[in-house]
N, CA, C and O atoms as a GROMACS GRO file, in nm:
protein
  628
    1MET      N    1   0.085  -0.120  -0.002
    1MET     CA    2   0.000  -0.001   0.000
    1MET      C    3   0.089   0.123   0.000
    1MET      O    4   0.189   0.130   0.072
    2SER      N    5   0.051   0.215  -0.080
    2SER     CA    6   0.130   0.337  -0.085
    2SER      C    7   0.045   0.460  -0.049
    2SER      O    8  -0.062   0.480  -0.107
    3VAL      N    9   0.091   0.539   0.043
    3VAL     CA   10   0.021   0.659   0.085
    3VAL      C   11   0.062   0.771  -0.022
    3VAL      O   12   0.175   0.774  -0.071
    4ASN      N   13  -0.031   0.858  -0.051
    4ASN     CA   14   0.007   0.964  -0.149
    4ASN      C   15   0.108   1.060  -0.088
    4ASN      O   16   0.112   1.081   0.034
    5LEU      N   17   0.190   1.118  -0.176
    5LEU     CA   18   0.302   1.201  -0.133
    5LEU      C   19   0.256   1.319  -0.052
    5LEU      O   20   0.330   1.362   0.037
    6ASP      N   21   0.137   1.376  -0.077
    6ASP     CA   22   0.097   1.491  -0.002
    6ASP      C   23   0.072   1.451   0.142
    6ASP      O   24   0.109   1.524   0.234
    7THR      N   25   0.008   1.335   0.164
    7THR     CA   26  -0.016   1.283   0.297
    7THR      C   27   0.112   1.254   0.370
    7THR      O   28   0.124   1.286   0.488
    8GLU      N   29   0.204   1.197   0.304
    8GLU     CA   30   0.340   1.170   0.361
    8GLU      C   31   0.404   1.299   0.406
    8GLU      O   32   0.456   1.305   0.518
    9LYS      N   33   0.402   1.398   0.328
    9LYS     CA   34   0.468   1.525   0.362
    9LYS      C   35   0.397   1.592   0.484
    9LYS      O   36   0.461   1.640   0.577
   10LYS      N   37   0.261   1.592   0.477
   10LYS     CA   38   0.185   1.651   0.586
   10LYS      C   39   0.220   1.585   0.715
   10LYS      O   40   0.246   1.654   0.814
   11LEU      N   41   0.223   1.451   0.718
   11LEU     CA   42   0.250   1.382   0.849
   11LEU      C   43   0.398   1.399   0.889
   11LEU      O   44   0.427   1.411   1.009
   12GLN      N   45   0.491   1.401   0.795
   12GLN     CA   46   0.627   1.424   0.833
   12GLN      C   47   0.649   1.565   0.887
   12GLN      O   48   0.726   1.584   0.981
   13GLN      N   49   0.584   1.660   0.831
   13GLN     CA   50   0.595   1.799   0.876
   13GLN      C   51   0.528   1.810   1.018
   13GLN      O   52   0.585   1.866   1.111
   14PHE      N   53   0.409   1.755   1.028
   14PHE     CA   54   0.340   1.761   1.160
   14PHE      C   55   0.426   1.701   1.268
   14PHE      O   56   0.445   1.765   1.372
   15PHE      N   57   0.478   1.584   1.249
   15PHE     CA   58   0.552   1.514   1.354
   15PHE      C   59   0.684   1.587   1.390
   15PHE      O   60   0.734   1.579   1.502
   16SER      N   61   0.739   1.659   1.287
   16SER     CA   62   0.863   1.730   1.320
   16SER      C   63   0.828   1.862   1.394
   16SER      O   64   0.911   1.913   1.468
   17GLU      N   65   0.707   1.917   1.375
   17GLU     CA   66   0.671   2.043   1.441
   17GLU      C   67   0.621   2.032   1.582
   17GLU      O   68   0.613   2.131   1.655
   18ILE      N   69   0.586   1.908   1.621
   18ILE     CA   70   0.532   1.895   1.761
   18ILE      C   71   0.640   1.866   1.865
   18ILE      O   72   0.608   1.847   1.983
   19GLU      N   73   0.763   1.862   1.827
   19GLU     CA   74   0.871   1.840   1.920
   19GLU      C   75   0.874   1.948   2.029
   19GLU      O   76   0.844   2.064   2.000
   20TYR      N   77   0.910   1.914   2.150
   20TYR     CA   78   0.923   1.998   2.266
   20TYR      C   79   0.787   2.052   2.314
   20TYR      O   80   0.781   2.159   2.373
   21GLN      N   81   0.680   1.979   2.288
   21GLN     CA   82   0.555   2.010   2.350
   21GLN      C   83   0.541   1.925   2.476
   21GLN      O   84   0.606   1.821   2.489
   22THR      N   85   0.456   1.970   2.569
   22THR     CA   86   0.440   1.897   2.693
   22THR      C   87   0.339   1.778   2.673
   22THR      O   88   0.233   1.793   2.613
   23ILE      N   89   0.377   1.668   2.726
   23ILE     CA   90   0.287   1.550   2.720
   23ILE      C   91   0.199   1.552   2.843
   23ILE      O   92   0.250   1.554   2.955
   24VAL      N   93   0.069   1.550   2.825
   24VAL     CA   94  -0.021   1.550   2.940
   24VAL      C   95  -0.083   1.412   2.963
   24VAL      O   96  -0.134   1.382   3.071
   25ASP      N   97  -0.077   1.330   2.859
   25ASP     CA   98  -0.133   1.192   2.870
   25ASP      C   99  -0.072   1.100   2.765
   25ASP      O  100  -0.052   1.139   2.650
   26LEU      N  101  -0.044   0.982   2.804
   26LEU     CA  102   0.009   0.884   2.713
   26LEU      C  103  -0.049   0.748   2.758
   26LEU      O  104  -0.026   0.704   2.871
   27LYS      N  105  -0.124   0.684   2.667
   27LYS     CA  106  -0.190   0.556   2.702
   27LYS      C  107  -0.174   0.455   2.589
   27LYS      O  108  -0.184   0.487   2.470
   28VAL      N  109  -0.149   0.332   2.632
   28VAL     CA  110  -0.143   0.216   2.544
   28VAL      C  111  -0.266   0.136   2.573
   28VAL      O  112  -0.287   0.091   2.686
   29ASN      N  113  -0.353   0.115   2.469
   29ASN     CA  114  -0.472   0.026   2.490
   29ASN      C  115  -0.452  -0.096   2.401
   29ASN      O  116  -0.476  -0.092   2.280
   30TYR      N  117  -0.408  -0.203   2.463
   30TYR     CA  118  -0.380  -0.327   2.388
   30TYR      C  119  -0.506  -0.383   2.322
   30TYR      O  120  -0.499  -0.427   2.207
   31LEU      N  121  -0.622  -0.383   2.390
   31LEU     CA  122  -0.736  -0.448   2.334
   31LEU      C  123  -0.791  -0.370   2.216
   31LEU      O  124  -0.843  -0.430   2.121
   32LYS      N  125  -0.780  -0.238   2.218
   32LYS     CA  126  -0.826  -0.155   2.105
   32LYS      C  127  -0.722  -0.126   2.000
   32LYS      O  128  -0.749  -0.064   1.898
   33GLU      N  129  -0.598  -0.176   2.028
   33GLU     CA  130  -0.484  -0.160   1.933
   33GLU      C  131  -0.460  -0.009   1.912
   33GLU      O  132  -0.443   0.034   1.798
   34THR      N  133  -0.457   0.068   2.015
   34THR     CA  134  -0.433   0.213   2.001
   34THR      C  135  -0.325   0.261   2.104
   34THR      O  136  -0.307   0.203   2.211
   35ILE      N  137  -0.258   0.366   2.066
   35ILE     CA  138  -0.175   0.439   2.159
   35ILE      C  139  -0.215   0.584   2.140
   35ILE      O  140  -0.214   0.637   2.029
   36SER      N  141  -0.252   0.650   2.254
   36SER     CA  142  -0.290   0.790   2.247
   36SER      C  143  -0.192   0.876   2.314
   36SER      O  144  -0.131   0.837   2.414
   37LEU      N  145  -0.173   0.994   2.260
   37LEU     CA  146  -0.081   1.091   2.306
   37LEU      C  147  -0.145   1.226   2.306
   37LEU      O  148  -0.187   1.275   2.202
   38LYS      N  149  -0.153   1.290   2.427
   38LYS     CA  150  -0.210   1.425   2.435
   38LYS      C  151  -0.102   1.524   2.470
   38LYS      O  152  -0.025   1.505   2.564
   39LEU      N  153  -0.097   1.630   2.392
   39LEU     CA  154   0.004   1.731   2.406
   39LEU      C  155  -0.054   1.870   2.434
   39LEU      O  156  -0.168   1.897   2.398
   40ILE      N  157   0.021   1.954   2.494
   40ILE     CA  158  -0.019   2.096   2.505
   40ILE      C  159   0.102   2.183   2.486
   40ILE      O  160   0.214   2.142   2.516
   41SER      N  161   0.079   2.300   2.437
   41SER     CA  162   0.184   2.401   2.422
   41SER      C  163   0.120   2.540   2.426
   41SER      O  164  -0.002   2.554   2.415
   42VAL      N  165   0.203   2.639   2.442
   42VAL     CA  166   0.154   2.775   2.442
   42VAL      C  167   0.225   2.850   2.329
   42VAL      O  168   0.347   2.850   2.317
   43ASN      N  169   0.141   2.914   2.246
   43ASN     CA  170   0.198   2.998   2.135
   43ASN      C  171   0.128   3.134   2.135
   43ASN      O  172   0.006   3.140   2.119
   44ASN      N  173   0.201   3.239   2.153
   44ASN     CA  174   0.143   3.372   2.158
   44ASN      C  175   0.026   3.383   2.258
   44ASN      O  176  -0.080   3.438   2.228
   45ALA      N  177   0.049   3.330   2.374
   45ALA     CA  178  -0.044   3.334   2.489
   45ALA      C  179  -0.168   3.246   2.457
   45ALA      O  180  -0.267   3.257   2.529
   46GLU      N  181  -0.168   3.162   2.354
   46GLU     CA  182  -0.280   3.077   2.323
   46GLU      C  183  -0.243   2.933   2.357
   46GLU      O  184  -0.135   2.888   2.318
   47LEU      N  185  -0.324   2.862   2.425
   47LEU     CA  186  -0.302   2.724   2.466
   47LEU      C  187  -0.341   2.637   2.349
   47LEU      O  188  -0.455   2.642   2.301
   48ILE      N  189  -0.247   2.558   2.304
   48ILE     CA  190  -0.272   2.464   2.191
   48ILE      C  191  -0.277   2.320   2.240
   48ILE      O  192  -0.181   2.274   2.302
   49LYS      N  193  -0.386   2.249   2.213
   49LYS     CA  194  -0.400   2.114   2.252
   49LYS      C  195  -0.394   2.025   2.130
   49LYS      O  196  -0.455   2.057   2.028
   50ILE      N  197  -0.324   1.912   2.138
   50ILE     CA  198  -0.315   1.820   2.030
   50ILE      C  199  -0.340   1.683   2.078
   50ILE      O  200  -0.279   1.638   2.175
   51ASN      N  201  -0.431   1.614   2.014
   51ASN     CA  202  -0.466   1.478   2.050
   51ASN      C  203  -0.430   1.389   1.933
   51ASN      O  204  -0.484   1.404   1.824
   52ILE      N  205  -0.336   1.293   1.958
   52ILE     CA  206  -0.289   1.200   1.852
   52ILE      C  207  -0.332   1.060   1.903
   52ILE      O  208  -0.309   1.022   2.018
   53ILE      N  209  -0.394   0.988   1.808
   53ILE     CA  210  -0.429   0.845   1.838
   53ILE      C  211  -0.366   0.764   1.728
   53ILE      O  212  -0.398   0.784   1.611
   54PHE      N  213  -0.279   0.675   1.761
   54PHE     CA  214  -0.221   0.577   1.671
   54PHE      C  215  -0.321   0.460   1.669
   54PHE      O  216  -0.340   0.398   1.773
   55ASN      N  217  -0.384   0.429   1.557
   55ASN     CA  218  -0.480   0.327   1.547
   55ASN      C  219  -0.425   0.209   1.464
   55ASN      O  220  -0.329   0.221   1.388
   56GLN      N  221  -0.489   0.098   1.482
   56GLN     CA  222  -0.446  -0.026   1.412
   56GLN      C  223  -0.295  -0.046   1.435
   56GLN      O  224  -0.218  -0.068   1.342
   57VAL      N  225  -0.258  -0.036   1.566
   57VAL     CA  226  -0.118  -0.054   1.606
   57VAL      C  227  -0.088  -0.210   1.590
   57VAL      O  228  -0.152  -0.295   1.652
   58MET      N  229   0.006  -0.236   1.509
   58MET     CA  230   0.043  -0.374   1.483
   58MET      C  231   0.161  -0.418   1.573
   58MET      O  232   0.176  -0.535   1.608
   59SER      N  233   0.243  -0.320   1.609
   59SER     CA  234   0.352  -0.348   1.699
   59SER      C  235   0.397  -0.219   1.760
   59SER      O  236   0.375  -0.110   1.707
   60TYR      N  237   0.463  -0.233   1.878
   60TYR     CA  238   0.526  -0.118   1.940
   60TYR      C  239   0.638  -0.167   2.024
   60TYR      O  240   0.637  -0.280   2.071
   61TYR      N  241   0.734  -0.083   2.043
   61TYR     CA  242   0.855  -0.120   2.125
   61TYR      C  243   0.890   0.007   2.203
   61TYR      O  244   0.901   0.116   2.146
   62ILE      N  245   0.908  -0.012   2.334
   62ILE     CA  246   0.948   0.096   2.423
   62ILE      C  247   1.080   0.066   2.480
   62ILE      O  248   1.101  -0.044   2.533
   63TYR      N  249   1.173   0.157   2.473
   63TYR     CA  250   1.304   0.138   2.528
   63TYR      C  251   1.334   0.250   2.623
   63TYR      O  252   1.322   0.367   2.586
   64GLN      N  253   1.375   0.216   2.748
   64GLN     CA  254   1.413   0.315   2.847
   64GLN      C  255   1.562   0.308   2.864
   64GLN      O  256   1.616   0.199   2.885
   65GLU      N  257   1.630   0.419   2.855
   65GLU     CA  258   1.769   0.424   2.887
   65GLU      C  259   1.791   0.379   3.032
   65GLU      O  260   1.710   0.410   3.120
   66PRO      N  261   1.901   0.306   3.058
   66PRO     CA  262   1.928   0.267   3.194
   66PRO      C  263   1.964   0.388   3.283
   66PRO      O  264   1.997   0.495   3.232
   67GLU      N  265   1.956   0.370   3.414
   67GLU     CA  266   1.988   0.472   3.505
   67GLU      C  267   2.139   0.504   3.500
   67GLU      O  268   2.221   0.413   3.481
   68TYR      N  269   2.175   0.626   3.515
   68TYR     CA  270   2.313   0.665   3.524
   68TYR      C  271   2.339   0.724   3.663
   68TYR      O  272   2.286   0.831   3.696
   69ASP      N  273   2.420   0.655   3.743
   69ASP     CA  274   2.451   0.708   3.877
   69ASP      C  275   2.325   0.743   3.954
   69ASP      O  276   2.318   0.850   4.015
   70THR      N  277   2.227   0.658   3.953
   70THR     CA  278   2.096   0.673   4.018
   70THR      C  279   2.014   0.800   3.975
   70THR      O  280   1.915   0.835   4.039
   71TYR      N  281   2.056   0.865   3.870
   71TYR     CA  282   1.981   0.982   3.825
   71TYR      C  283   1.921   0.952   3.688
   71TYR      O  284   1.990   0.901   3.600
   72ARG      N  285   1.795   0.982   3.670
   72ARG     CA  286   1.728   0.962   3.538
   72ARG      C  287   1.668   1.090   3.496
   72ARG      O  288   1.606   1.158   3.578
   73LEU      N  289   1.684   1.126   3.377
   73LEU     CA  290   1.618   1.244   3.320
   73LEU      C  291   1.465   1.239   3.325
   73LEU      O  292   1.396   1.341   3.332
   74ASN      N  293   1.419   1.115   3.322
   74ASN     CA  294   1.274   1.095   3.320
   74ASN      C  295   1.223   1.046   3.458
   74ASN      O  296   1.117   0.985   3.466
   75ASP      N  297   1.299   1.072   3.563
   75ASP     CA  298   1.249   1.039   3.697
   75ASP      C  299   1.149   1.147   3.734
   75ASP      O  300   1.186   1.262   3.759
   76PHE      N  301   1.023   1.110   3.738
   76PHE     CA  302   0.920   1.216   3.746
   76PHE      C  303   0.808   1.171   3.842
   76PHE      O  304   0.797   1.053   3.874
   77ASP      N  305   0.726   1.264   3.885
   77ASP     CA  306   0.606   1.235   3.965
   77ASP      C  307   0.492   1.300   3.887
   77ASP      O  308   0.512   1.352   3.777
   78GLU      N  309   0.373   1.297   3.944
   78GLU     CA  310   0.257   1.348   3.874
   78GLU      C  311   0.256   1.496   3.837
   78GLU      O  312   0.181   1.539   3.750
   79ASN      N  313   0.340   1.572   3.904
   79ASN     CA  314   0.345   1.720   3.880
   79ASN      C  315   0.463   1.752   3.783
   79ASN      O  316   0.484   1.869   3.749
   80SER      N  317   0.538   1.655   3.740
   80SER     CA  318   0.653   1.684   3.655
   80SER      C  319   0.615   1.701   3.510
   80SER      O  320   0.516   1.643   3.466
   81ASN      N  321   0.687   1.776   3.436
   81ASN     CA  322   0.667   1.792   3.294
   81ASN      C  323   0.730   1.674   3.218
   81ASN      O  324   0.841   1.630   3.248
   82LEU      N  325   0.658   1.628   3.121
   82LEU     CA  326   0.717   1.529   3.025
   82LEU      C  327   0.722   1.602   2.891
   82LEU      O  328   0.622   1.660   2.848
   83LEU      N  329   0.833   1.598   2.826
   83LEU     CA  330   0.847   1.664   2.699
   83LEU      C  331   0.862   1.565   2.587
   83LEU      O  332   0.933   1.465   2.600
   84LEU      N  333   0.795   1.591   2.475
   84LEU     CA  334   0.814   1.515   2.353
   84LEU      C  335   0.941   1.573   2.287
   84LEU      O  336   0.935   1.674   2.218
   85THR      N  337   1.050   1.510   2.308
   85THR     CA  338   1.179   1.570   2.260
   85THR      C  339   1.213   1.535   2.120
   85THR      O  340   1.291   1.606   2.056
   86GLU      N  341   1.157   1.429   2.069
   86GLU     CA  342   1.176   1.392   1.920
   86GLU      C  343   1.049   1.326   1.873
   86GLU      O  344   0.978   1.261   1.950
   87SER      N  345   1.021   1.345   1.746
   87SER     CA  346   0.904   1.286   1.690
   87SER      C  347   0.920   1.282   1.536
   87SER      O  348   0.961   1.380   1.474
   88SER      N  349   0.885   1.165   1.478
   88SER     CA  350   0.903   1.151   1.333
   88SER      C  351   0.801   1.049   1.278
   88SER      O  352   0.746   0.964   1.349
   89TYR      N  353   0.779   1.067   1.145
   89TYR     CA  354   0.698   0.972   1.069
   89TYR      C  355   0.790   0.931   0.950
   89TYR      O  356   0.849   1.014   0.881
   90PHE      N  357   0.796   0.803   0.932
   90PHE     CA  358   0.873   0.745   0.817
   90PHE      C  359   0.784   0.654   0.737
   90PHE      O  360   0.762   0.539   0.774
   91PRO      N  361   0.730   0.706   0.624
   91PRO     CA  362   0.638   0.622   0.544
   91PRO      C  363   0.689   0.487   0.506
   91PRO      O  364   0.613   0.390   0.504
   92GLN      N  365   0.818   0.477   0.477
   92GLN     CA  366   0.873   0.344   0.434
   92GLN      C  367   0.925   0.263   0.550
   92GLN      O  368   0.975   0.152   0.534
   93GLY      N  369   0.911   0.323   0.672
   93GLY     CA  370   0.956   0.251   0.790
   93GLY      C  371   1.086   0.317   0.844
   93GLY      O  372   1.176   0.355   0.770
   94PHE      N  373   1.089   0.327   0.979
   94PHE     CA  374   1.201   0.385   1.049
   94PHE      C  375   1.314   0.288   1.065
   94PHE      O  376   1.431   0.322   1.047
   95GLY      N  377   1.279   0.166   1.100
   95GLY     CA  378   1.375   0.061   1.125
   95GLY      C  379   1.297  -0.065   1.149
   95GLY      O  380   1.178  -0.064   1.177
   96LYS      N  381   1.368  -0.174   1.137
   96LYS     CA  382   1.306  -0.306   1.153
   96LYS      C  383   1.347  -0.359   1.292
   96LYS      O  384   1.464  -0.372   1.325
   97ILE      N  385   1.243  -0.389   1.369
   97ILE     CA  386   1.264  -0.450   1.500
   97ILE      C  387   1.250  -0.599   1.491
   97ILE      O  388   1.147  -0.650   1.448
   98LYS      N  389   1.353  -0.670   1.531
   98LYS     CA  390   1.355  -0.818   1.522
   98LYS      C  391   1.380  -0.875   1.661
   98LYS      O  392   1.438  -0.808   1.746
   99ILE      N  393   1.337  -0.995   1.684
   99ILE     CA  394   1.354  -1.065   1.809
   99ILE      C  395   1.470  -1.162   1.786
   99ILE      O  396   1.471  -1.234   1.686
  100GLU      N  397   1.563  -1.165   1.876
  100GLU     CA  398   1.668  -1.264   1.874
  100GLU      C  399   1.653  -1.353   1.994
  100GLU      O  400   1.660  -1.306   2.108
  101SER      N  401   1.633  -1.479   1.972
  101SER     CA  402   1.612  -1.571   2.079
  101SER      C  403   1.741  -1.601   2.158
  101SER      O  404   1.846  -1.623   2.098
  102LEU      N  405   1.734  -1.602   2.289
  102LEU     CA  406   1.839  -1.640   2.368
  102LEU      C  407   1.840  -1.788   2.402
  102LEU      O  408   1.934  -1.838   2.465
  103ASN      N  409   1.734  -1.857   2.360
  103ASN     CA  410   1.717  -2.002   2.382
  103ASN      C  411   1.717  -2.071   2.244
  103ASN      O  412   1.633  -2.042   2.158
  104SER      N  413   1.810  -2.160   2.226
  104SER     CA  414   1.823  -2.227   2.098
  104SER      C  415   1.700  -2.309   2.060
  104SER      O  416   1.678  -2.338   1.943
  105GLU      N  417   1.620  -2.347   2.162
  105GLU     CA  418   1.496  -2.418   2.127
  105GLU      C  419   1.377  -2.330   2.088
  105GLU      O  420   1.272  -2.380   2.050
  106LEU      N  421   1.396  -2.203   2.099
  106LEU     CA  422   1.285  -2.107   2.062
  106LEU      C  423   1.323  -2.022   1.941
  106LEU      O  424   1.293  -1.903   1.938
  107LYS      N  425   1.386  -2.080   1.844
  107LYS     CA  426   1.430  -2.006   1.726
  107LYS      C  427   1.310  -1.955   1.640
  107LYS      O  428   1.324  -1.859   1.564
  108GLU      N  429   1.193  -2.020   1.653
  108GLU     CA  430   1.078  -1.980   1.570
  108GLU      C  431   1.040  -1.835   1.599
  108GLU      O  432   0.986  -1.766   1.513
  109ILE      N  433   1.068  -1.791   1.721
  109ILE     CA  434   1.030  -1.653   1.758
  109ILE      C  435   1.107  -1.551   1.677
  109ILE      O  436   1.064  -1.436   1.666
  110GLU      N  437   1.220  -1.592   1.620
  110GLU     CA  438   1.301  -1.497   1.539
  110GLU      C  439   1.235  -1.463   1.404
  110GLU      O  440   1.284  -1.376   1.332
  111THR      N  441   1.124  -1.532   1.371
  111THR     CA  442   1.051  -1.495   1.245
  111THR      C  443   0.967  -1.373   1.265
  111THR      O  444   0.918  -1.318   1.167
  112LEU      N  445   0.948  -1.327   1.390
  112LEU     CA  446   0.870  -1.211   1.418
  112LEU      C  447   0.955  -1.088   1.397
  112LEU      O  448   1.070  -1.082   1.440
  113SER      N  449   0.894  -0.986   1.329
  113SER     CA  450   0.961  -0.860   1.315
  113SER      C  451   0.855  -0.754   1.281
  113SER      O  452   0.741  -0.787   1.249
  114SER      N  453   0.895  -0.630   1.290
  114SER     CA  454   0.805  -0.524   1.250
  114SER      C  455   0.885  -0.406   1.196
  114SER      O  456   0.999  -0.383   1.236
  115THR      N  457   0.825  -0.332   1.106
  115THR     CA  458   0.887  -0.213   1.051
  115THR      C  459   0.812  -0.096   1.107
  115THR      O  460   0.698  -0.072   1.067
  116THR      N  461   0.871  -0.021   1.196
  116THR     CA  462   0.797   0.085   1.264
  116THR      C  463   0.797   0.210   1.173
  116THR      O  464   0.896   0.242   1.106
  117ASN      N  465   0.685   0.276   1.173
  117ASN     CA  466   0.672   0.398   1.090
  117ASN      C  467   0.658   0.523   1.168
  117ASN      O  468   0.662   0.631   1.110
  118PHE      N  469   0.641   0.516   1.301
  118PHE     CA  470   0.634   0.630   1.385
  118PHE      C  471   0.738   0.616   1.498
  118PHE      O  472   0.765   0.506   1.546
  119TYR      N  473   0.793   0.723   1.536
  119TYR     CA  474   0.894   0.723   1.644
  119TYR      C  475   0.881   0.854   1.725
  119TYR      O  476   0.867   0.963   1.671
  120PHE      N  477   0.886   0.836   1.858
  120PHE     CA  478   0.898   0.955   1.940
  120PHE      C  479   0.979   0.926   2.064
  120PHE      O  480   0.997   0.811   2.105
  121GLN      N  481   1.028   1.035   2.125
  121GLN     CA  482   1.110   1.019   2.243
  121GLN      C  483   1.059   1.115   2.349
  121GLN      O  484   1.018   1.226   2.318
  122VAL      N  485   1.062   1.070   2.474
  122VAL     CA  486   1.015   1.145   2.590
  122VAL      C  487   1.140   1.184   2.674
  122VAL      O  488   1.222   1.101   2.712
  123ASN      N  489   1.148   1.312   2.701
  123ASN     CA  490   1.256   1.366   2.788
  123ASN      C  491   1.394   1.322   2.752
  123ASN      O  492   1.478   1.299   2.839
  124ASN      N  493   1.419   1.310   2.620
  124ASN     CA  494   1.553   1.264   2.571
  124ASN      C  495   1.600   1.132   2.628
  124ASN      O  496   1.720   1.105   2.630
  125LYS      N  497   1.507   1.050   2.674
  125LYS     CA  498   1.547   0.927   2.744
  125LYS      C  499   1.471   0.804   2.695
  125LYS      O  500   1.532   0.700   2.666
  126ASP      N  501   1.338   0.814   2.684
  126ASP     CA  502   1.253   0.703   2.658
  126ASP      C  503   1.216   0.700   2.512
  126ASP      O  504   1.170   0.802   2.462
  127TYR      N  505   1.234   0.589   2.440
  127TYR     CA  506   1.211   0.577   2.300
  127TYR      C  507   1.084   0.494   2.275
  127TYR      O  508   1.066   0.389   2.337
  128PHE      N  509   0.996   0.540   2.187
  128PHE     CA  510   0.875   0.468   2.145
  128PHE      C  511   0.877   0.446   1.996
  128PHE      O  512   0.882   0.542   1.920
  129PHE      N  513   0.874   0.328   1.955
  129PHE     CA  514   0.870   0.287   1.814
  129PHE      C  515   0.737   0.226   1.786
  129PHE      O  516   0.700   0.130   1.854
  130ILE      N  517   0.661   0.276   1.692
  130ILE     CA  518   0.524   0.228   1.667
  130ILE      C  519   0.505   0.189   1.522
  130ILE      O  520   0.546   0.260   1.430
  131GLU      N  521   0.443   0.078   1.503
  131GLU     CA  522   0.394   0.041   1.363
  131GLU      C  523   0.243   0.049   1.366
  131GLU      O  524   0.174  -0.036   1.422
  132ALA      N  525   0.193   0.154   1.303
  132ALA     CA  526   0.050   0.181   1.302
  132ALA      C  527   0.001   0.202   1.156
  132ALA      O  528   0.068   0.265   1.075
  133ASN      N  529  -0.116   0.150   1.128
  133ASN     CA  530  -0.173   0.163   0.994
  133ASN      C  531  -0.254   0.287   0.979
  133ASN      O  532  -0.290   0.324   0.867
  134SER      N  533  -0.286   0.354   1.092
  134SER     CA  534  -0.368   0.472   1.089
  134SER      C  535  -0.333   0.560   1.203
  134SER      O  536  -0.291   0.513   1.309
  135VAL      N  537  -0.350   0.690   1.182
  135VAL     CA  538  -0.324   0.790   1.288
  135VAL      C  539  -0.433   0.899   1.278
  135VAL      O  540  -0.472   0.944   1.170
  136SER      N  541  -0.476   0.936   1.397
  136SER     CA  542  -0.580   1.045   1.403
  136SER      C  543  -0.519   1.163   1.472
  136SER      O  544  -0.464   1.145   1.580
  137ILE      N  545  -0.524   1.281   1.418
  137ILE     CA  546  -0.464   1.402   1.476
  137ILE      C  547  -0.579   1.501   1.490
  137ILE      O  548  -0.629   1.553   1.391
  138ASN      N  549  -0.621   1.527   1.615
  138ASN     CA  550  -0.729   1.618   1.647
  138ASN      C  551  -0.853   1.586   1.561
  138ASN      O  552  -0.920   1.676   1.509
  139GLY      N  553  -0.880   1.457   1.548
  139GLY     CA  554  -0.999   1.411   1.477
  139GLY      C  555  -0.979   1.386   1.327
  139GLY      O  556  -1.063   1.320   1.266
  140LYS      N  557  -0.874   1.434   1.267
  140LYS     CA  558  -0.847   1.405   1.122
  140LYS      C  559  -0.770   1.280   1.111
  140LYS      O  560  -0.660   1.267   1.164
  141GLU      N  561  -0.831   1.188   1.042
  141GLU     CA  562  -0.774   1.052   1.032
  141GLU      C  563  -0.697   1.035   0.902
  141GLU      O  564  -0.738   1.079   0.795
  142TYR      N  565  -0.581   0.967   0.917
  142TYR     CA  566  -0.497   0.924   0.804
  142TYR      C  567  -0.491   0.772   0.812
  142TYR      O  568  -0.436   0.715   0.906
  143ARG      N  569  -0.551   0.708   0.706
  143ARG     CA  570  -0.569   0.565   0.708
  143ARG      C  571  -0.480   0.498   0.604
  143ARG      O  572  -0.421   0.564   0.518
  144ASN      N  573  -0.474   0.364   0.614
  144ASN     CA  574  -0.410   0.278   0.518
  144ASN      C  575  -0.261   0.323   0.497
  144ASN      O  576  -0.213   0.333   0.384
  145LEU      N  577  -0.192   0.348   0.607
  145LEU     CA  578  -0.054   0.397   0.594
  145LEU      C  579   0.042   0.280   0.558
  145LEU      O  580   0.150   0.301   0.503
  146ILE      N  581  -0.001   0.160   0.590
  146ILE     CA  582   0.084   0.046   0.561
  146ILE      C  583   0.011  -0.053   0.462
  146ILE      O  584   0.068  -0.095   0.361
  147VAL      N  585  -0.112  -0.087   0.495
  147VAL     CA  586  -0.188  -0.180   0.416
  147VAL      C  587  -0.340  -0.127   0.413
  147VAL      O  588  -0.380  -0.043   0.494
  148ASP      N  589  -0.412  -0.179   0.322
  148ASP     CA  590  -0.556  -0.147   0.315
  148ASP      C  591  -0.615  -0.203   0.446
  148ASP      O  592  -0.597  -0.321   0.476
  149ASP      N  593  -0.687  -0.115   0.526
  149ASP     CA  594  -0.736  -0.164   0.650
  149ASP      C  595  -0.840  -0.272   0.651
  149ASP      O  596  -0.875  -0.328   0.755
  150LYS      N  597  -0.890  -0.300   0.530
  150LYS     CA  598  -0.980  -0.416   0.513
  150LYS      C  599  -0.906  -0.550   0.534
  150LYS      O  600  -0.966  -0.654   0.564
  151GLU      N  601  -0.776  -0.544   0.519
  151GLU     CA  602  -0.696  -0.669   0.536
  151GLU      C  603  -0.668  -0.701   0.682
  151GLU      O  604  -0.625  -0.812   0.714
  152LEU      N  605  -0.692  -0.606   0.771
  152LEU     CA  606  -0.655  -0.624   0.912
  152LEU      C  607  -0.780  -0.670   0.989
  152LEU      O  608  -0.893  -0.638   0.953
  153LYS      N  609  -0.754  -0.747   1.096
  153LYS     CA  610  -0.860  -0.791   1.183
  153LYS      C  611  -0.903  -0.671   1.269
  153LYS      O  612  -0.822  -0.586   1.305
  154LYS      N  613  -1.030  -0.669   1.299
  154LYS     CA  614  -1.081  -0.561   1.386
  154LYS      C  615  -1.046  -0.589   1.532
  154LYS      O  616  -1.060  -0.702   1.578
  155PRO      N  617  -0.999  -0.486   1.604
  155PRO     CA  618  -0.969  -0.507   1.746
  155PRO      C  619  -1.093  -0.525   1.836
  155PRO      O  620  -1.207  -0.496   1.798
  156LEU      N  621  -1.066  -0.575   1.954
  156LEU     CA  622  -1.175  -0.593   2.050
  156LEU      C  623  -1.221  -0.458   2.100
  156LEU      O  624  -1.148  -0.360   2.090
  157GLY      N  625  -1.341  -0.452   2.154
  157GLY     CA  626  -1.387  -0.332   2.217
  157GLY      C  627  -1.450  -0.240   2.119
  157GLY      O  628  -1.495  -0.132   2.156
   0.00000   0.00000   0.00000
């Protein structure tokens, strides 16, 4: 499936422009195959709210940097700010995530892989790689980013 060039450029531009906004909510819903991200920022004394929902999430990978000398940049409580420090959309895929078995009897698991098309980072520390066929930005939906959604099973819920 190929997304038209205009949509690719819009999404690439949008995801590069939302960097350094404050994250007010981040949720992974396994049963609905969604990841939602709510952001806020202030521009010319105007509060800007952005609601992003990654739909038809086929895979995701979250990586947290290890602690360094007991200090973490993302060591936070409920009143702390979380910043979206990097954000990107890659129509052809950002990278391939593969599983390498540590058990010689479980080599079949190595056939699993995903090509993530969205990437973001929180507080320069935590990495989120997402393979999603659809994304909704403030209600505007971009579909069939990887395959025709008729080919996918419908999520629960």
